[in-house]
C-alpha positions as CSV (number, residue, x, y, z in Angstrom):
1,X,124.4,-136.1,-4.8
2,X,124.5,-132.5,-3.8
3,X,123.9,-129.3,-5.8
4,X,127.5,-128.4,-6.1
5,X,129.0,-132.0,-6.5
6,X,130.8,-131.7,-9.5
7,X,134.3,-132.7,-9.7
8,X,136.8,-131.2,-12.6
9,X,137.3,-134.6,-14.4
10,X,133.5,-134.6,-14.8
11,X,133.1,-131.2,-15.4
12,X,136.0,-132.0,-18.1
13,X,133.8,-135.2,-19.6
14,X,130.8,-133.2,-19.7
15,X,131.9,-130.0,-21.6
16,X,133.9,-132.1,-23.9
17,X,131.3,-134.6,-25.0
18,X,128.6,-131.9,-25.3
19,X,130.7,-129.5,-27.7
20,X,132.1,-132.5,-29.6
21,X,130.2,-133.9,-32.1
22,X,130.5,-137.4,-33.9
23,X,128.4,-136.7,-36.2
24,X,130.0,-133.3,-37.2
25,X,133.5,-135.3,-37.1
26,X,132.3,-138.2,-39.5
27,X,130.4,-136.0,-41.9
28,X,133.4,-133.7,-41.9
29,X,135.7,-137.1,-43.2
30,X,133.0,-137.6,-45.4
31,X,132.2,-134.1,-47.3
32,X,136.4,-133.4,-47.5
33,X,138.6,-135.8,-46.4
34,X,141.4,-135.2,-44.6
35,X,141.4,-132.1,-46.3
36,X,138.9,-130.8,-43.6
37,X,141.7,-131.3,-41.2
38,X,143.1,-127.8,-42.4
39,X,139.6,-125.8,-41.9
40,X,139.1,-127.7,-38.2
41,X,142.5,-126.3,-37.8
42,X,142.2,-122.8,-38.6
43,X,138.2,-122.5,-37.3
44,X,139.8,-123.7,-33.5
45,X,142.9,-121.4,-33.9
46,X,141.0,-118.6,-35.1
47,X,137.1,-119.1,-33.5
48,X,137.1,-122.3,-30.4
49,X,140.2,-121.7,-28.9
50,X,139.8,-117.7,-28.6
51,X,136.0,-117.9,-27.5
52,X,136.7,-120.5,-25.1
53,X,139.5,-118.3,-23.5
54,X,137.0,-115.6,-23.5
55,X,134.4,-117.7,-21.8
56,X,136.6,-119.1,-19.3
57,X,137.7,-115.2,-18.4
58,X,133.8,-114.1,-18.0
59,X,133.4,-117.7,-15.9
60,X,136.1,-116.9,-13.9
61,X,134.5,-113.7,-12.8
62,X,130.6,-114.5,-13.0
63,X,130.6,-118.6,-12.9
64,X,128.9,-117.7,-9.5
65,X,125.9,-116.1,-10.9
66,X,122.8,-117.6,-12.5
67,X,122.8,-114.7,-15.7
68,X,125.8,-116.3,-17.5
69,X,125.6,-114.2,-20.6
70,X,123.2,-111.8,-19.4
71,X,125.7,-111.1,-16.2
72,X,128.9,-111.1,-18.7
73,X,127.1,-108.3,-20.7
74,X,125.7,-106.4,-18.1
75,X,128.8,-104.9,-16.9
76,X,130.7,-104.9,-20.2
77,X,128.4,-103.0,-22.0
78,X,124.9,-102.4,-20.4
79,X,121.9,-103.9,-18.9
80,X,119.8,-103.0,-22.1
81,X,122.3,-104.9,-24.4
82,X,122.4,-107.8,-22.0
83,X,118.7,-108.2,-22.0
84,X,118.4,-108.3,-25.9
85,X,120.9,-110.5,-26.3
86,X,120.0,-112.7,-24.1
87,X,116.5,-112.8,-25.0
88,X,117.4,-113.0,-28.7
89,X,119.9,-116.3,-27.0
90,X,116.6,-118.0,-25.9
91,X,114.5,-117.4,-28.2
92,X,117.0,-119.2,-30.8
93,X,117.5,-122.1,-28.7
94,X,113.6,-122.4,-28.1
95,X,113.1,-122.4,-32.0
96,X,115.8,-125.3,-31.9
97,X,114.7,-126.9,-29.2
98,X,111.2,-127.8,-31.3
99,X,112.8,-129.7,-33.8
100,X,115.2,-131.5,-31.9
101,X,112.2,-132.8,-29.9
102,X,110.7,-134.1,-33.0
103,X,114.2,-136.0,-34.0
104,X,114.7,-137.4,-30.5
105,X,112.5,-140.2,-31.4
106,X,115.1,-141.3,-34.8
107,X,117.9,-142.6,-32.9
108,X,115.8,-144.7,-30.0
109,X,113.8,-146.2,-32.8
110,X,116.8,-147.3,-34.5
111,X,118.1,-148.4,-31.1
112,X,115.1,-150.7,-30.4
113,X,114.3,-151.8,-34.1
114,X,117.3,-151.4,-35.7
115,X,115.9,-148.9,-38.3
116,X,113.9,-145.7,-38.5
117,X,110.5,-146.4,-37.9
118,X,108.9,-142.6,-37.2
119,X,108.1,-142.0,-40.9
120,X,106.2,-145.5,-41.2
121,X,104.3,-146.5,-37.8
122,X,100.8,-146.5,-37.9
123,X,99.7,-148.1,-34.9
124,X,95.9,-147.8,-34.2
125,X,95.5,-147.0,-37.8
126,X,97.2,-143.3,-36.6
127,X,98.9,-141.4,-39.3
128,X,102.9,-141.4,-38.4
129,X,103.1,-137.7,-38.1
130,X,100.7,-137.8,-35.1
131,X,102.9,-140.8,-33.5
132,X,105.8,-138.5,-33.9
133,X,103.9,-136.0,-31.7
134,X,102.8,-137.9,-28.9
135,X,106.1,-139.3,-28.3
136,X,107.7,-136.0,-28.8
137,X,105.5,-134.3,-26.4
138,X,106.2,-137.4,-24.0
139,X,109.8,-136.4,-24.4
140,X,109.4,-132.9,-23.6
141,X,107.2,-133.4,-20.1
142,X,109.6,-136.2,-19.2
143,X,112.7,-133.8,-20.2
144,X,110.9,-131.1,-18.2
145,X,110.1,-133.3,-15.3
146,X,113.7,-134.4,-14.7
147,X,114.7,-130.8,-14.9
148,X,112.1,-130.0,-11.9
149,X,113.7,-132.8,-10.0
150,X,117.1,-129.9,-9.7
151,X,120.2,-129.6,-11.2
152,X,121.5,-133.0,-9.9
153,X,119.3,-135.0,-12.5
154,X,120.4,-132.8,-15.2
155,X,124.3,-133.3,-13.9
156,X,123.1,-136.8,-13.7
157,X,122.2,-137.0,-17.1
158,X,124.8,-135.1,-19.0
159,X,127.3,-137.6,-17.2
160,X,125.8,-140.5,-18.5
161,X,125.4,-139.1,-22.1
162,X,129.0,-138.2,-21.9
163,X,129.9,-141.9,-20.8
164,X,127.8,-143.1,-23.9
165,X,129.5,-141.0,-26.3
166,X,133.0,-142.1,-24.5
167,X,132.0,-145.5,-25.3
168,X,130.9,-144.7,-29.4
169,X,134.3,-142.9,-29.4
170,X,136.1,-146.1,-28.4
171,X,134.2,-148.2,-30.7
172,X,134.6,-146.0,-33.3
173,X,138.7,-145.7,-32.6
174,X,139.0,-149.4,-31.5
175,X,137.2,-150.3,-34.9
176,X,139.1,-148.3,-37.4
177,X,142.5,-149.1,-35.4
178,X,142.0,-152.7,-35.9
179,X,141.2,-152.1,-39.9
180,X,144.6,-150.4,-40.2
181,X,146.3,-153.4,-38.2
182,X,144.8,-156.1,-40.4
183,X,145.2,-154.0,-43.7
184,X,148.4,-152.0,-43.1
185,X,149.0,-151.9,-46.9
186,X,146.1,-149.8,-47.8
187,X,146.9,-147.1,-45.0
188,X,149.0,-144.7,-47.2
189,X,146.7,-145.4,-50.5
190,X,143.8,-144.6,-48.1
191,X,145.2,-141.3,-46.4
192,X,146.2,-140.4,-50.2
193,X,142.7,-140.6,-51.6
194,X,141.5,-138.6,-48.5
195,X,143.7,-136.0,-49.1
196,X,142.9,-136.0,-52.9
197,X,139.3,-136.5,-53.1
198,X,137.2,-133.9,-54.3
199,X,135.3,-131.7,-52.5
200,X,131.6,-132.5,-51.4
201,X,130.2,-129.3,-52.3
202,X,129.8,-127.5,-55.8
203,X,132.9,-126.1,-57.5
204,X,132.7,-122.1,-57.5
205,X,135.4,-119.6,-59.2
206,X,138.1,-120.5,-56.7
207,X,138.8,-123.5,-54.8
208,X,139.2,-121.2,-51.7
209,X,135.5,-119.9,-52.0
210,X,134.1,-123.2,-52.9
211,X,135.2,-124.5,-49.8
212,X,134.3,-121.9,-47.6
213,X,130.8,-123.4,-46.6
214,X,133.0,-125.9,-44.8
215,X,134.7,-123.3,-42.7
216,X,131.1,-122.2,-41.5
217,X,130.3,-125.8,-40.7
218,X,133.6,-126.6,-39.0
219,X,132.9,-123.5,-37.0
220,X,129.4,-124.7,-36.0
221,X,130.9,-127.9,-34.9
222,X,132.6,-126.1,-32.3
223,X,129.2,-124.9,-30.7
224,X,127.3,-125.9,-27.5
225,X,129.9,-124.3,-24.9
226,X,127.6,-121.3,-24.3
227,X,125.0,-123.8,-22.8
228,X,127.0,-125.4,-20.4
229,X,128.4,-122.0,-19.2
230,X,125.2,-121.5,-18.4
231,X,124.7,-123.9,-15.8
232,X,128.3,-123.0,-14.5
233,X,126.9,-121.6,-11.2
234,X,125.7,-124.4,-10.1
235,X,129.0,-126.6,-10.1
236,X,131.7,-126.8,-7.2
237,X,133.9,-124.4,-6.7
238,X,132.6,-122.9,-9.9
239,X,134.8,-119.9,-10.5
240,X,138.0,-121.6,-10.2
241,X,137.4,-124.9,-11.7
242,X,134.6,-124.0,-14.6
243,X,137.7,-122.0,-16.5
244,X,139.8,-124.5,-16.2
245,X,137.9,-127.3,-17.6
246,X,136.7,-125.0,-20.0
247,X,140.7,-124.2,-21.3
248,X,141.4,-128.3,-20.9
249,X,138.1,-129.4,-22.6
250,X,138.9,-127.0,-25.8
251,X,142.2,-129.0,-26.3
252,X,140.7,-132.1,-25.9
253,X,137.8,-131.4,-28.2
254,X,140.4,-130.6,-30.9
255,X,142.5,-133.7,-30.5
256,X,139.4,-135.8,-30.8
257,X,138.1,-134.4,-34.0
258,X,141.7,-134.5,-35.3
259,X,142.3,-137.6,-34.6
260,X,138.5,-139.2,-35.4
261,X,139.5,-137.7,-39.2
262,X,142.9,-139.1,-39.4
263,X,142.0,-142.8,-38.0
264,X,138.7,-142.5,-40.3
265,X,140.9,-141.5,-43.5
266,X,143.8,-143.9,-42.7
267,X,141.3,-147.1,-42.2
268,X,138.8,-146.3,-44.8
269,X,138.9,-145.6,-48.7
270,X,136.8,-142.7,-49.0
271,X,136.0,-142.9,-52.5
272,X,134.5,-146.2,-52.4
273,X,132.5,-145.2,-49.6
274,X,130.8,-142.2,-51.9
275,X,130.1,-144.7,-54.1
276,X,127.6,-146.7,-52.0
277,X,124.0,-144.9,-52.8
278,X,122.2,-145.8,-49.8
279,X,124.7,-143.5,-48.2
280,X,123.9,-139.6,-47.9
281,X,123.9,-136.9,-45.1
282,X,120.7,-138.0,-43.6
283,X,122.0,-141.2,-42.4
284,X,125.5,-140.5,-42.6
285,X,126.7,-141.6,-39.0
286,X,124.9,-144.8,-39.0
287,X,125.9,-145.8,-42.4
288,X,129.7,-145.1,-41.7
289,X,129.4,-147.2,-38.7
290,X,127.5,-149.9,-40.7
291,X,130.4,-149.7,-43.1
292,X,132.7,-149.9,-40.4
293,X,131.6,-153.3,-39.1
294,X,131.2,-154.9,-42.4
295,X,134.9,-154.0,-43.1
296,X,135.7,-155.9,-39.9
297,X,133.5,-158.8,-40.6
298,X,135.4,-159.1,-44.0
299,X,139.0,-158.6,-42.3
300,X,138.6,-161.5,-39.8
301,X,136.5,-163.4,-42.2
302,X,133.4,-163.7,-40.5
303,X,130.3,-165.6,-41.7
304,X,126.9,-164.0,-42.5
305,X,125.3,-164.3,-39.2
306,X,128.4,-162.9,-37.5
307,X,128.6,-159.8,-40.2
308,X,125.2,-159.2,-39.3
309,X,125.5,-159.3,-35.8
310,X,128.8,-157.2,-35.6
311,X,126.7,-154.6,-37.9
312,X,124.0,-154.4,-35.7
313,X,125.9,-153.8,-32.5
314,X,127.5,-151.2,-34.3
315,X,124.7,-149.5,-35.6
316,X,122.5,-150.0,-32.2
317,X,125.4,-148.7,-30.2
318,X,125.4,-145.4,-32.3
319,X,121.9,-145.0,-32.1
320,X,121.8,-145.4,-28.1
321,X,124.8,-142.8,-27.6
322,X,123.0,-140.6,-30.0
323,X,119.7,-140.9,-28.5
324,X,120.9,-140.3,-25.1
325,X,123.3,-137.3,-25.8
326,X,119.8,-135.9,-27.3
327,X,118.3,-136.2,-24.3
328,X,121.7,-134.9,-22.4
329,X,121.7,-131.9,-24.6
330,X,118.0,-131.5,-24.2
331,X,118.0,-131.3,-20.2
332,X,120.8,-128.6,-20.7
333,X,119.4,-126.1,-23.4
334,X,115.6,-126.6,-21.8
335,X,116.9,-125.1,-18.2
336,X,120.4,-123.1,-18.9
337,X,119.0,-120.6,-21.4
338,X,115.7,-120.2,-19.9
339,X,117.3,-119.8,-16.1
340,X,120.0,-117.0,-17.4
341,X,116.7,-115.6,-18.8
342,X,114.6,-115.0,-15.8
343,X,117.0,-115.0,-13.2
344,X,119.6,-113.2,-14.6
345,X,117.5,-110.3,-15.8
346,X,115.7,-107.6,-13.9
347,X,113.3,-110.0,-11.7
348,X,110.2,-107.5,-12.2
349,X,109.6,-109.0,-15.6
350,X,109.1,-112.8,-14.2
351,X,108.0,-112.1,-10.8
352,X,105.3,-115.0,-11.3
353,X,107.7,-117.4,-12.9
354,X,111.0,-117.2,-11.1
355,X,109.8,-118.8,-7.9
356,X,112.1,-121.8,-6.9
357,X,110.6,-125.3,-5.9
358,X,112.1,-127.0,-3.4
359,X,115.0,-128.5,-5.2
360,X,115.7,-124.8,-6.3
361,X,114.3,-125.2,-10.2
362,X,112.1,-122.3,-11.8
363,X,109.0,-125.3,-11.7
364,X,106.6,-123.0,-13.3
365,X,108.5,-121.3,-16.1
366,X,109.6,-125.0,-16.8
367,X,106.2,-126.3,-17.0
368,X,105.3,-123.0,-19.1
369,X,107.8,-123.9,-21.5
370,X,107.5,-127.2,-21.5
371,X,103.2,-126.7,-22.6
372,X,104.7,-123.6,-25.5
373,X,107.0,-126.3,-26.8
374,X,104.1,-129.1,-27.0
375,X,101.6,-126.4,-28.7
376,X,104.3,-125.8,-31.3
377,X,104.9,-129.6,-31.9
378,X,101.2,-130.2,-32.0
379,X,100.4,-127.3,-34.5
380,X,103.6,-129.1,-36.8
381,X,101.9,-132.4,-36.9
382,X,98.6,-131.2,-38.4
383,X,100.9,-131.0,-41.4
384,X,99.5,-127.7,-42.5
385,X,101.3,-126.4,-45.7
386,X,101.5,-122.7,-44.5
387,X,102.3,-123.6,-40.7
388,X,105.3,-126.4,-42.0
389,X,106.7,-123.2,-44.2
390,X,106.7,-120.9,-41.1
391,X,108.4,-123.2,-39.0
392,X,110.7,-123.6,-41.9
393,X,111.5,-119.9,-41.7
394,X,111.5,-119.7,-38.1
395,X,114.2,-122.2,-38.3
396,X,116.2,-120.8,-41.0
397,X,116.3,-117.5,-38.9
398,X,117.9,-118.8,-36.3
399,X,120.8,-119.8,-38.2
400,X,122.0,-116.3,-37.8
401,X,120.1,-115.3,-34.3
402,X,122.3,-118.0,-32.7
403,X,125.5,-116.4,-33.8
404,X,124.7,-113.3,-33.0
405,X,125.1,-113.6,-29.0
406,X,128.6,-115.4,-29.8
407,X,129.2,-112.0,-31.6
408,X,128.2,-109.5,-28.7
409,X,129.9,-111.9,-25.9
410,X,133.1,-111.4,-28.1
411,X,132.6,-107.8,-29.0
412,X,132.1,-107.0,-25.4
413,X,135.3,-108.5,-23.9
414,X,137.6,-105.4,-24.8
415,X,135.2,-103.2,-23.2
416,X,135.3,-105.9,-20.2
417,X,138.9,-105.5,-20.1
418,X,138.8,-101.5,-20.7
419,X,136.5,-101.4,-17.3
420,X,138.4,-102.7,-15.1
421,X,135.4,-105.5,-14.3
422,X,138.2,-107.6,-13.2
423,X,141.6,-106.8,-12.0
424,X,144.4,-107.5,-14.4
425,X,146.3,-110.1,-12.3
426,X,143.0,-111.7,-12.3
427,X,143.0,-112.5,-16.1
428,X,143.8,-115.9,-17.2
429,X,146.0,-114.1,-20.3
430,X,147.6,-110.9,-18.7
431,X,148.5,-109.3,-22.4
432,X,145.4,-106.5,-23.2
433,X,147.0,-107.2,-27.2
434,X,146.2,-110.5,-26.9
435,X,143.1,-110.4,-25.6
436,X,141.9,-107.8,-27.7
437,X,143.3,-110.1,-30.9
438,X,141.0,-112.9,-29.2
439,X,138.2,-110.6,-29.1
440,X,138.5,-109.6,-32.9
441,X,139.2,-113.2,-34.4
442,X,136.4,-114.7,-33.1
443,X,134.1,-111.5,-34.1
444,X,135.8,-111.7,-37.3
445,X,134.9,-115.4,-38.0
446,X,131.5,-115.3,-36.9
447,X,131.0,-112.4,-38.9
448,X,132.1,-113.9,-42.4
449,X,130.1,-117.1,-41.1
450,X,126.6,-114.8,-41.0
451,X,127.8,-112.8,-44.1
452,X,127.9,-116.2,-45.9
453,X,124.5,-117.0,-44.6
454,X,123.1,-114.1,-45.6
455,X,124.6,-114.3,-49.1
456,X,123.8,-117.7,-49.9
457,X,120.1,-117.4,-50.6
458,X,120.4,-114.2,-52.3
459,X,122.9,-116.1,-54.8
460,X,120.3,-118.5,-55.5
461,X,117.5,-116.0,-55.5
462,X,115.7,-117.0,-52.7
463,X,114.6,-113.7,-51.3
464,X,112.2,-115.1,-48.6
465,X,114.9,-116.9,-46.5
466,X,117.1,-113.7,-47.6
467,X,114.8,-111.4,-46.1
468,X,113.8,-114.2,-42.9
469,X,117.4,-114.2,-42.3
470,X,117.9,-110.2,-41.9
471,X,114.2,-109.3,-40.6
472,X,114.1,-112.4,-38.0
473,X,116.9,-111.6,-35.6
474,X,115.8,-107.8,-36.0
475,X,112.3,-108.5,-35.1
476,X,113.6,-110.4,-31.7
477,X,115.8,-107.6,-31.0
478,X,113.1,-105.0,-31.3
479,X,110.4,-107.2,-29.2
480,X,112.9,-107.4,-26.3
481,X,114.0,-103.7,-26.9
482,X,110.2,-102.9,-26.5
483,X,110.0,-105.1,-23.5
484,X,112.8,-103.7,-21.7
485,X,111.6,-100.2,-22.5
486,X,108.4,-101.2,-20.7
487,X,110.4,-102.3,-18.0
488,X,112.6,-99.2,-17.3
489,X,108.9,-97.3,-17.6
490,X,107.3,-99.3,-14.8
491,X,110.8,-98.9,-12.5
492,X,110.3,-95.3,-12.9
493,X,106.5,-95.0,-11.9
494,X,107.2,-97.5,-9.1
495,X,110.2,-95.1,-8.0
496,X,107.9,-92.1,-8.3
497,X,105.1,-93.4,-6.3
498,X,107.6,-94.5,-3.5
499,X,108.9,-90.7,-3.3
């Protein structure tokens, strides 16, 4: 498969299955029932679809360039603003990768053994956290090895991840449809219970405010478009196909969320599910699929052995799909943001690490990143309370740090239009007023999300988390600003020496 061998249907599959989260869909159903549909529709109308249109427009102009967000912002705002934003973006993904690599063994353990053994495994009398670190580091180097084999290997992993996720959707949809067909008299009762179920969140002074955390949740359920956009330059006919794929995928993703929540609401009694004591947010996805298989077994009067077998199929395939999804996600986020940082930003910064191997991959940078990730995992496996708390704070600060680049991308869009970076006839949406409205809508949603993230620990009196949320992005930004100033100073010195 060539480096550009990516068809439009494959792009739609990859974008859809990367952004769509099966876990978020079933969590939404469990937390708020069919009432969650309102918040998903609001989030889609005010945030996701407008943001997808903005990304589609940027990729229509810049999809052939390797810098993604840096290229988008360099012309719209300034090279300095673009560098600081991309640096902040990469740092937030680096911290997220640490936690993802330490979680990837959970679905794989469930797939192979039928349950999560990551907290109890003690082979050779070694503690569980050491084995978790070993397997996580093996995953880090395995993903890095795949990435160094070229974009075609990353694309293949993303495609396999997409197919397994489609299989999980088929399993979930067919299971719920069978329940509806075998128990049609319960559908309206289930839908009524789902619509009237109490919020999973604690009530506050008004019902709207009590469900505001779900608005934040529904926004995060539409995340991931930026990572796929960062590898748009590797796709076939990128400036034409990628924007089309983004727009088509955005509506498919919304349809999957809406139809999924409706099917789960119609086929299952949400009140009965909430009464299952073993079911909680930590194991919700596997627990709901297990409950679905149990209900199907009862509907078709299967014996105990057949029931256990059916439940194992549902649980283990869910684990397989999530494990493969983790690996596909890690392939893309361990390459895309790093590529944007070292190939989009000024080359003087990364001259030693931007050299490409025979597969056109920044091999040195990828292995250096793998070593840094492995070092962080080793430090965390020591179980030092100070290090654990430090990582918790770093993770906490990325909640805002990951949102800020989205805000800046949306806020830069009016400047992109005003500076006429692209001809008016080439715009996806010709109306300047509508484009400004798209930008304002996305910025307003992200501002609300960031403000709530900052206000929540302050309300609870957790001043450490409050300070971390404020100071973390500021520290990353100031460091990036310092690095850029040094780069400008070196460039000026080099220019004077040439004269």
